[in-house]
Structures are given as structure tokens and as C-alpha cells.
N, C-alpha and C positions, 0 to 999 in steps of 0.2 A: 084314295082307300090308304087309312092310317092303320098302321101294325096295333096293336093292343100294348099297353108299357111291357106288361111283363115278355115279351118278346124282341129278339137283338136282330136280325143277320150279318152275319158275315162274308160278304160279298169278293167272294177267293181269285178269280177267272177260269179257266179249264186246266190246268194241272192238281191244283186239290178244288174238289165240289164246295158249294155253300157249306156254312154252318149257322144253325140257328141255336141262339140261347135264349132258353126258357128259366127263368127268375118266379119265387112267388113264396106264398105259403105251404105249397108244398115239395118246397123245395128245389134244385136249380137240376134244368135237365140241359145236352148238350144233341142235335141231333144234325148228324154226319159230321167228320175228322179231320178228311183233306188227303192230301196225301201223304206218304210217308218222309219224304227230304223237307217238307216244309213242315211237321213237327211242331216245331220251337215255334216259327210262328204262329200254326195253331195255338200251345200253349198262353202266347202271351196275350195272344187277341183275347183269351178265356181269362185268363188274370186279372189283367185290366178291365174285361168286365165285368167281373164279380166283385174285385175292390175288396179283396179278402174273406170272403166268403168259399165256401165248397163250392165242387162239384158233384152232384150225388149222383149224377149218372149219364149215359154215354147211350145214346139211342140211333140204330142204323135205317134209313131206308133201304139198302139192299149192300154187298158187301160186295162191288167196285174197287182197284186199291184207292180209287182217287176220294171215294166217299168214309174209307174208314181206316186208313194209312197212320192216323191218329189216336187209336185207338190204346195201343198199347203205351206209348206215352202219358197220354191222361190217366191212366190206369194206376199207371206209376206213380204222377205227379198228384191225384187226389185220391187215391182210395175207392175211386168211382164202379160204379155198376154198369157194366155192358148190355146191350138189350140188343139184341139182334133177328131176323125173319126168323122161327120156324124152321122154316128148312134148311137154312142153312149150318145150325146148331151143330149134328155130327162132323157137320165136316172142319167147323172149328175148331171143338174137341181133339177130331185126331189131326189135325193144322195137312190137313190134303189139300197140295196148292197146286194141284192141277185140277180136282175140283172146284175151286175157291174161284180158276183161270187165270192166276197169278202170273203160273209157268205156261199156260198157254198162250197169255198178251207180252208175255217180258217184261211184265211190272212187279213193280217190289210191294212189301207189304210187310207189317213188321207182326211175329207171330204176337197173338191177345187171347185172352180166356171169355170167354161166354158168362154171364149168371141171372141172364133173364132173356126169355124169347119172346116171340111176340108173333100171333097169328091172324091172320084177316081174319075182321068181326072181333078183334077185344079192343077194349074202352084204354085208354089213355089217360094220367095226370100230366098237364102240359102248362107251367106259367098258370095256374090255374084254373083250364079250363078244359074241356073234355075234348078229347081226340079220337078218331078211330082208325083200327087200321084196314086200311083196303088193297085186298089183293091186285096190283099192277103189273101183269107179266107182259114182255114184248121184248123191248131192250133186256130185260133179265129175267128168269122165269121166277124168280120168287122175291121182286121189288115190291114194295110196300109205298100206297099212300097213305099218307095222316090228313082227316078231313076233321074240319073244328065247325059245325055247323054253325053253331052259334054266332058265330062270326064269318061267315059264308067264307073262311080261307082254307085255301090246299094247298101241303106241301107236296111239289110233284114229284119231289126226285129226277129220275133223269124222261118220267113217264113223258111231260111235255113241257117243252121252254116255251120261251116266246118266238121263237123263230125255228121247228121243228120237236126231236127229242132222239134220245140214246142209237148209238149203233144197233141194229137188229141184230143181235149176234148171234140166236140160236139157230138161224137161217141156213149161216156160212158151216157148220153142225148136221146142217139135213132136218134140223129139227124145228115143228111149227114157230112162225116168231108175229108174221104180217097180221093172221086172223086176231092174234093177241095184241098188238099194237090197236090196230081198230077194236079191237074192245075194252082197251081202259081209255083211249078215248073217250069212246062212248057212253063210262061210265063216269068219266067229269062232264062230257056232258048234263047227264044226267043229275050231277050234284050242284049244277049253277053256280061253281063260284066266284066270290066276288074278286079274288084275288090270288093268286097263283104265288108261290115262292116254289123256284125252279130248283133244279139243284147245279145248274148254271145259269147267270147272266143275271139282270135286276128283278125284283117282286116287279109284278105286271098286273095289271085291272082289263084291259083291253084282252079279254081271257077270247073270247067267240073268235074273236081276229086273228088272235093266236090258233084256234082249234081248225079255223078251216085252214093255213098255212099247212099244219099238221097232217090234216087228213089228203091235202094236197102232194104232201112229200109224199105220206104213205103210198099212195094211188100209183105215183111215179116208181117208187123203191118197188112195190108191189109186182107191177106191169113188166117187169125185168129181174130175173132179180142178183144178174152181172153190175145192175148198176150198186143194191148193198153191197156187193162183196168189193166194187170198188172204192165205195165209198168208206166202207170197216179199213179197206190198208189205208188212204189217204189220217184217215183220222188215230188208227195206232201205231203208224208213222208220225204221224206230229204231235200224239202224247210221248212218246220218247225223244222225241227231239226237245220239247219240251222239258223234260228231266230231264236232257244232259247239256243244251244248247248248243253242241255244235257233233257234226258227228264225221271222220272222213269216210267219202262217198265208197268207201271198200269195207265198214263196216256197215255203212245202209244195204252196201248188197247181200253180208252174211247174212243180215237180219232176215234177207226174204227167205233162205233156205234153212234156217236154224228156228224164230219165232214159230212155235205150232199152227196158232191160229194164219199168221202169214201164207204157213204151208198151206193148210187146209184151204184157205181162197184162191190158193192158185194151184190145187188139186180137182177144187171142187167147181170151180167158176171161170176160173183165171188163168189156163193154162198156157203159160208161159214160162222163159226157164228165169233164173231169178235174178239176174243181172238187168231181163230186157223190162223186168215189171219193177225192179227198182228203180231203174230210170225212165218211167211211165211218171214211177209215183215222185220220185223228186220233181219232173215237170209237172206235174199237177198242182204240185205244193207252191212252185216257185209261179205259177200262173195266179193262182190264189192268194200272194201274198203272204204267206201263210211261212215260207222259206227261204232261204238266198244262196247262191253260190259264191264262194270264194276260193279259187284254184280247187284243191281235190276235198273240200271240206263242206257239209251241206252245214249252212248255220241257221239257228231259228230266229223270226220274222217278226 
């Protein structure tokens, strides 16, 4: 299934979420803006694709740092409007880094302003096509999907990837997440999309197979919340390693005693000393081929 001519997907990897650029008579919109340390890359990609046209609006599926870290740079460069999920607006206006999860994860995000809000059920015109915003809680309580019924295309953010979905962070804090992920997957089933554009990875048309894998993954994690906590620990460490490229092992150990979500995971699900859990996480990343040790340095792989 091919994308409409008015859409272009920039597949970015894992430190930065994918970006989707829309152009048309209705103006230009970018969905999600990547991580802050990749802001120059995001600007270069957008400028090249726009070829002298302005960027009118940035829309975020949710406000995790890898999806909105380029907002401020794009606003500075293009004076574009920023549209975010309505439930996050007060946090952004106050720039509450605790409520926005940046402090909790040890990640960065440059402060940006909000011009518009998007609520579940709202209709947006992007690329001269109508898209409906739909609630997608689970990975993030306030995340949104964008659904174009006319084209059968779903912009899924981190609600569905070709092989899984984003970490179920609410469960780490004792808040519901597993049932919310299941409800979001059920919603995607009901839409019957022909093409999914995930927050990470290439767009895919084998949606039924991806959903089967996602349901299986959810069942595995929900059967023992410790598994979800262990997955979160590995993902958080890998993200910080992607950002920094290398870290002394002493710094890795310190993270497990200072980064709030890692401390929370230890306190609720993984009651081990910081040094022991750090060693376990390093070994898990090594085993997966996601990191390697060189002396007393942990290197990204």
C-alpha cells in the first residue's frame, strides 16, 4: 500500500521517533519532531522536503521526549503552531518536567509553547485529508492515534509497532496500563487499517500479524508485572546509552540510584541494590546485542 502524495515519512530510528510531513492546499504539518539532540537533523530533513515552503504546524501524538524534542527548534525556525494532546496543555504551559516525565526518565526536552490542543474525537486536516484523533492510552495515558478512514492509514505513535509497542510506563507507578493497552489494540482491530505508520520502524501493511504479536507480548507482560518492569529498565538504559553513546559503568550504577523511574521500578518490582540491578541491565543489553563493554565503559551497539 502506497502513501498518498501529500504524505512523507522520515524513519528516524529509536532515539528520535519517526516524523510524518504533510503538504497540501491546507498547509503543511509535521507529526512528531524527534529527540532534542537530533533537532538539527530534524530541521534539515524538514527544510529539504519543504523546499522553501513554510512549516505551518507541528502535531504530537504524545509528549514523550523522543516525539516532541524538536518542537522548540521548529517553532524558532518556522514560527509554526504547536498542537498537543489536550490533557498535557497545562503541564506544558507550566513546564512541569516532573508531570511531563522528562525528569522521571532522565531525558531532555527543550521547553516549547502550545498554540492548539487536540482532544479525542477531534478532526484534523493534514495533507488535504481528514484525520480523526483517537485516544490511545497504555504506553502513555494521553497518547493519540490519527486515523484517516478514507485512505485506511493509521498513525499509531507508540501504541503499535510492527513488533510490539512502547513500554507500559503507568504500571511502574501503580497505575493501570495493561488493560489500557488491550483496549487500544482492540480499537485498532476495529478500525481495520490497511497501513500503519508507527512511531519507530518502517510503515507496515501486515497489520493483523503485528496485532497478533502485540497481543502476545501484552499477555506475556501482564502475566507477571516484573517482566514489564525489567523491560522498562532495559529500555530506559538503552535510550540513555543511545543519547550518550558511551557511559562509564560507575555512571550506569549511579543512574539506578538517581533516575526516578529506575528507582521506582526497583522499589515496586525489582528490590535489588542499584549496583546489582545495573549489572543485570548491562548484561541483558550485552546479551541482546544492544550494548558492549570495553574496559569500564558501556558502549552503544
